[in-house]
C-alpha positions in Angstrom: 16.2 13.8 25.1 19.3 11.7 24.9 19.1 8.9 27.5 22.1 7.1 29.0 20.9 3.7 27.3 21.5 5.0 23.8 24.9 6.5 25.0 26.2 3.1 26.5 25.1 1.3 23.3 26.8 3.6 21.0 30.1 3.5 23.2 30.5 -0.1 21.8 28.8 0.2 18.5 29.5 0.8 15.0 28.8 4.1 13.5 30.5 6.6 11.2 32.4 8.5 13.7 33.5 12.2 13.1 37.1 11.1 14.7 39.0 9.0 12.4 42.5 7.7 11.9 44.6 6.7 8.9 46.5 3.6 9.8 50.5 3.5 9.6 51.6 1.4 6.8 53.0 -2.0 8.0 51.8 -1.8 11.4 50.8 -5.2 13.1 47.4 -6.2 13.4 45.6 -6.6 16.7 44.8 -10.0 17.9 41.0 -9.7 18.2 39.8 -12.0 21.3 37.3 -14.7 20.8 34.2 -14.5 22.8 33.9 -17.4 25.5 30.7 -19.5 25.2 29.6 -18.7 28.5 30.0 -15.0 28.1 26.6 -13.4 28.4 27.3 -9.9 29.5 26.9 -8.2 26.2 23.3 -9.8 25.7 22.5 -9.1 29.3 23.6 -5.5 28.9 21.4 -5.3 25.9 18.4 -6.6 27.5 18.6 -4.1 30.4 19.0 -1.2 27.9 16.4 -2.5 25.5 13.3 -0.8 27.0 15.0 2.8 26.8 16.2 2.2 23.3 12.8 0.9 22.1 11.1 4.2 23.6 13.5 6.3 21.8 13.1 4.6 18.5 10.2 3.5 16.1 9.9 0.6 13.8 11.4 1.0 10.1 8.0 1.3 8.1 6.3 3.8 5.8 9.0 6.1 4.2 11.7 3.6 5.6 9.9 0.5 4.4 12.8 -0.1 1.7 15.2 -0.4 4.8 13.0 -3.0 6.3 12.9 -5.2 3.2 16.6 -4.9 2.6 17.2 -5.7 6.3 15.3 -9.0 6.2 17.0 -10.1 3.0 20.5 -9.3 4.6 19.5 -11.4 7.8 18.5 -14.3 5.6 22.2 -14.5 4.5 23.4 -15.2 7.9 24.0 -18.9 8.9 20.7 -20.3 10.4 22.5 -21.4 13.6 23.8 -17.9 14.2 20.6 -16.2 12.9 18.6 -17.7 15.5 20.5 -16.3 18.4 19.2 -12.7 17.8 16.2 -10.9 18.0 16.5 -9.0 14.7 14.8 -5.5 14.4 15.7 -2.5 12.4 14.3 0.7 14.2 14.8 4.4 13.3 16.1 7.3 15.8 14.2 10.3 14.9 17.2 12.9 15.7 18.3 13.9 12.2 21.9 12.7 12.8 23.9 10.7 10.1 24.8 7.5 12.0 23.9 3.9 12.8 24.6 1.6 15.4 23.7 -1.9 16.6 22.9 -3.7 19.9 24.4 -7.0 20.8 20.6 -8.5 20.8 20.4 -7.9 17.0 18.6 -4.6 16.9 20.1 -2.1 14.5 19.3 1.5 15.0 19.6 4.1 12.1 19.3 7.7 12.8 16.9 9.5 10.8 19.5 11.8 8.9 21.2 8.6 7.5 17.9 6.9 6.8 16.6 9.9 4.8 20.2 9.8 3.0 19.6 6.3 1.9 16.1 7.0 1.0 14.5 4.8 -1.5 18.0 3.2 -2.7 17.9 -0.4 -1.6 21.7 -0.3 -2.3 22.8 2.3 -0.1 20.4 0.5 2.8 22.4 -2.6 2.2 25.6 -0.9 2.4 24.9 0.6 5.9 22.8 -2.4 7.3 25.2 -5.1 6.2 27.9 -3.6 8.4 25.7 -3.5 11.3 24.6 -6.9 10.9 28.2 -8.1 10.6 29.1 -6.4 13.9 26.2 -8.3 15.6 26.9 -11.9 14.2 30.7 -11.0 15.1 29.6 -10.3 18.7 31.9 -7.2 18.3 30.5 -5.4 21.5 31.6 -8.2 23.5 35.0 -8.4 21.7 35.7 -4.7 22.5 34.7 -4.9 26.1 37.1 -8.0 26.4 40.0 -6.1 24.7 39.4 -3.2 27.1 39.5 -5.6 30.0 42.6 -7.1 28.5 44.4 -3.6 28.3 43.2 -2.9 31.8 45.3 -5.5 33.3 48.3 -4.6 31.5 47.7 -6.2 28.1 48.7 -9.9 29.4 47.0 -10.5 32.7 43.7 -12.7 33.1 40.6 -11.0 31.7 38.1 -9.5 34.5 34.5 -9.6 33.8 32.2 -6.9 35.2 29.4 -4.5 34.3 30.7 -2.3 31.2 28.5 0.4 32.1 30.4 1.2 35.2 33.7 2.9 35.5 36.8 0.7 36.4 39.1 1.6 39.2 42.0 -0.3 37.4 41.7 1.3 34.1 44.9 3.3 33.1 44.3 5.4 30.3 47.7 5.5 29.1 48.8 6.9 25.5 49.8 3.3 24.5 46.4 1.6 25.7 44.4 4.4 24.0 46.3 3.8 20.7 45.9 0.1 21.0 42.2 0.3 21.5 41.8 2.8 18.7 43.7 0.4 16.4 41.6 -2.5 17.6 38.4 -0.6 16.8 39.6 0.2 13.5 40.4 -3.3 12.6 37.0 -4.4 13.8 35.4 -1.7 11.6 37.3 -3.0 8.5 36.6 -6.7 9.3 32.8 -5.7 9.5 33.1 -4.0 6.2 34.6 -7.1 4.6 32.0 -9.5 6.0 29.2 -7.0 5.1 30.5 -6.7 1.4 30.1 -10.4 0.9 26.8 -10.6 2.5 25.7 -7.9 0.0 26.8 -9.8 -2.9 25.1 -13.0 -1.7 21.7 -11.0 -1.0 21.9 -9.4 -4.5 23.3 -5.8 -3.8 26.2 -4.7 -5.7 29.3 -4.2 -3.4 30.0 -0.7 -5.1 27.2 0.7 -3.0 29.4 0.5 0.1 32.0 3.0 -1.4 29.2 5.1 -2.8 27.5 5.6 0.8 31.2 6.2 2.2 31.4 9.0 -0.4 28.3 10.3 0.3 29.0 10.7 4.1 32.8 12.0 3.2 31.0 14.8 0.9 29.2 15.9 4.0 32.5 16.3 6.0 31.6 13.0 8.3 34.8 11.4 9.3 37.4 14.0 8.4 36.9 16.7 11.0 39.7 15.4 13.3 42.3 12.6 12.8 43.8 10.7 15.8 45.8 7.5 16.4 43.1 6.9 19.3 40.2 7.0 16.9 37.8 4.0 16.8 37.1 4.4 13.0 39.2 4.4 9.9 39.1 7.5 7.6 37.1 7.0 4.3 40.7 7.1 2.5 41.8 4.3 4.6 38.5 2.3 4.0 38.8 2.7 0.3 42.6 1.6 0.3 42.1 -1.4 2.9 39.0 -2.8 1.2 40.1 -2.7 -2.4 40.7 -6.2 -2.6 37.5 -7.0 -0.6 35.6 -5.0 -3.2 36.9 -7.1 -6.0 36.2 -10.3 -4.5 32.8 -9.4 -3.5 32.0 -7.9 -7.0 32.9 -11.2 -8.5 30.7 -13.3 -6.2 27.9 -10.7 -7.0 28.5 -11.2 -10.9 28.6 -15.0 -10.3 25.2 -15.1 -8.4 23.5 -12.3 -10.4 24.7 -12.2 -14.0 21.8 -9.9 -15.1 22.8 -7.0 -12.7 19.8 -5.0 -13.4 17.4 -7.9 -12.3 19.2 -7.9 -8.9 17.4 -6.8 -5.9 19.6 -3.8 -5.7 19.7 -3.2 -9.5 22.6 -1.7 -11.4 25.7 -0.5 -9.4 25.9 3.2 -8.8 28.6 5.4 -10.2 31.5 5.4 -7.7 34.3 8.1 -7.9 37.5 7.7 -5.9 39.1 11.2 -5.8 42.6 11.2 -4.3 44.3 14.0 -2.4 44.7 17.0 -4.8 48.2 18.6 -5.3 48.9 22.2 -5.3 52.2 23.8 -6.9 53.2 27.0 -8.4 54.0 26.8 -12.2 55.0 30.4 -13.0 55.5 33.8 -11.1 51.8 34.4 -11.2 50.2 31.0 -11.9 49.2 28.0 -9.6 48.2 24.6 -10.5 45.9 22.3 -8.7 45.9 18.7 -10.0 43.1 16.0 -9.0 43.7 12.4 -9.6 40.5 10.4 -9.7 39.0 6.9 -10.9 35.6 6.4 -11.9 33.5 3.1 -11.9 30.1 2.2 -13.7 30.0 5.6 -15.4 28.2 6.2 -18.6 28.8 9.9 -19.8 30.4 12.5 -17.8 31.0 13.8 -14.4 31.8 17.5 -13.4 34.7 18.3 -11.2 34.0 21.5 -9.0 36.9 23.6 -7.4 35.0 25.1 -4.6 35.4 28.2 -2.7 34.0 29.3 0.6 34.2 31.3 3.8 35.3 29.4 6.8 33.7 25.8 7.4 30.9 26.6 4.8 32.1 24.1 2.2 31.3 21.2 4.9 27.7 22.4 5.2 26.9 22.1 1.7 24.0 19.9 0.6 24.2 16.6 -1.4 23.1 18.7 -4.4 25.9 21.3 -5.0 24.3 24.5 -6.4 25.9 26.9 -8.8 28.3 29.6 -7.3 30.1 32.5 -8.9 33.0 31.5 -6.8 33.5 27.9 -8.1 35.6 26.8 -11.1 34.2 23.7 -13.1 35.5 21.1 -15.5 33.6 18.2 -17.3 35.4 14.8 -17.7 34.5 11.4 -19.1 36.8 9.9 -16.5 37.6 7.2 -19.0 41.1 6.2 -18.0 42.1 3.8 -15.1 43.6 7.2 -13.5 42.2 10.6 -14.7 43.9 13.7 -13.7 41.9 16.9 -13.7 44.1 19.9 -13.5 42.8 23.5 -12.5 45.2 26.6 -13.6 44.6 29.6 -11.4 46.2 33.1 -11.8 47.9 34.3 -8.7 45.2 36.8 -8.2 42.5 34.0 -8.1 44.2 32.0 -5.4 41.8 33.9 -2.9 38.6 34.1 -5.2 36.7 36.8 -2.9 37.8 38.6 0.4 37.5 36.3 3.3 37.2 33.1 0.8 39.4 30.4 -0.1 39.6 27.4 -2.2 38.9 24.5 0.3 37.5 21.3 -1.4 37.1 19.7 -4.9 33.6 18.0 -5.4 32.9 15.6 -8.3 29.2 15.8 -9.4 26.9 13.5 -11.4 24.8 14.7 -14.3 22.1 15.8 -12.0 24.3 18.0 -9.7 24.5 15.2 -6.9 27.7 14.8 -5.1 29.6 11.8 -5.7 32.8 12.4 -4.1 34.8 15.3 -2.1 38.5 15.8 -1.6 40.0 18.2 0.7 42.5 20.7 -0.7 46.0 21.2 1.0 46.1 24.7 2.4 47.1 27.0 -0.1 50.2 29.4 0.5 49.3 33.2 0.9 
């Protein structure tokens, strides 16, 4: 049963949304409002919704004990003055969904599908929890509410405070206001990512677990189904691009604090593959070429690149482990160059491998067949 409490918290929370947007190069950043010292509406709303949210979730224990341990280590990195303001708790929502969100009171909710994806990996748990903790400390729930009120009043009038769970009669959902709100949300997400990366480095979890988590979710089709300028979340490609400097800075800090990586709480960093958008071109009368640029980090050995064919949306439904298929084409690569390009050459008759099927995705797999990255193919010509 989905209660209104969870919907209200989610509407102001951090998750990994299905609706995403790639930012326009050179666009201006949004001035994110500061939260006035006397502003308590976010905390009051959280207290009002808390009983329902508690009833819909359970404590992170048993199979989720790794998450609970990581959560405690990350919270310890928050400045004591800020840490004491929140009632920190990690809860699991048993609904099989791949999402996480936080309440202004310091409670982080991880849906069971995402919790199982993180599994026993303390690094993946750190990647998803550090982002949520950063949102709480920054009071991003309140910031979003205040920015919405700013837009309601024409983007320049005084801020009007009220109950965020009630509709506002003055709200004009114009295209510009919706686009501004989306841009604001995406900027908040990236800022929480940046702060979460440094929090991880201080706590002993390598920052590379963040792109590893993002790519796992991308491989499941999350965050790529619909692109919109109104989306509150950036797409995974945009996250990789915008966070490149933050990854480097946090990695340097991690190495400074944890010179023996294997002895850190998160252990050695994971293999991370950044797969760029493939290109398709006709190279001969009866020949097509698909090129996949990619970059690998922390790789010892080889990865397998799979050109996958499917019917309809079946590719989006493939599990973390990609089984062998007679419609797939595969190549091994050591991915040792700063930028490695894999080339698939297809005969014209193989552009559509079987009746009703088409090439849809490129997957990159580790030695055990687990998906490390996915890239979507442009639509091939008939």
